C-alpha positions, -999 to +999 in steps of 0.1 A: -048+188-044-044+171-013-058+141-025-039+143-056-007+147-036-019+119-012-017+096-043+016+105-058+031+102-025+017+061-017+025+058-053+064+069-048+065+051-018+045+015-036+081+019-056+103+023-031+089-012-019+091-028-052+127-021-056+139-033-021+110-065-013+118-088-039+081-108-033+065-077-049+065-063-086+051-039-112+053-044-143+050-022-176+068-025-207+074+015-205+088+041-175+052+059-187+031+025-181+050+011-150+039+052-138+005+049-148+001+012-129+020+030-096-006+055-097-036+033-105-022+009-074-024+039-053-056+056-059-067+012-052-046+013-017-061+048-009-097+034-015-089+000+003-076+017+035-100+047+033-132+018+035-121-016+053-093-001+077-118+020+097-144-010+098-115-031+105-104-012+136-139-011+151-142-048+150-104-059+161-101-032+187-097-061+212-068-077+190-048-037+186-053-038+229-040-070+231-008-072+206-003-032+215-008-026+185+014-049+164-020-061+150-018-032+129+010-048+108-012-076+101-038-056+092-020-036+067-004-066+052-040-080+045-048-045+030-018-048+005-023-086-004-060-075-010-047-043-031-027-066-055-059-089-062-082-062-069-051-045-092-049-082-113-088-084-115-082-048-130-055-057-153-029-036-137+006-053-133+007-054-094+016-083-080+023-097-042+039-123-033+027-140-004+023-128+033+059-115+043+061-098+009+032-077+019+038-069+054+078-062+041+060-039+018+030-025+037+063-010+064+078+001+039+051+016+021+040+032+056+077+045+067+086+062+028+047+079+030+059+093+066+090+106+052+074+124+024+045+137+037+073+153+061+094+165+033+061+176+015+044+210+031+001+203+032 
């Protein structure tokens, strides 16, 4: 149940990012298709973060220390771009256009997810 709630939270955060960042778009002829696309992208985003983020943290530990954690913003933007690419390969209408859009989108997804995690109890 906790995983389903986390996917819904990330999907909502991705929707907010699509509304606020001009370079992030989600397609769908109907609201239902758009919602399903966001759920699919949230699942991909979760899998990408679960698999790659620990590896990147381990390999890039020195960069995290040297930049006082700001390197995490670059990593999150890269993971957002990778999620966009995987979604397009799977036929999902989700696109992130460029690094700046990915950076802003990753910031928004992180902030909105954090807020929703505070509101929604475990």
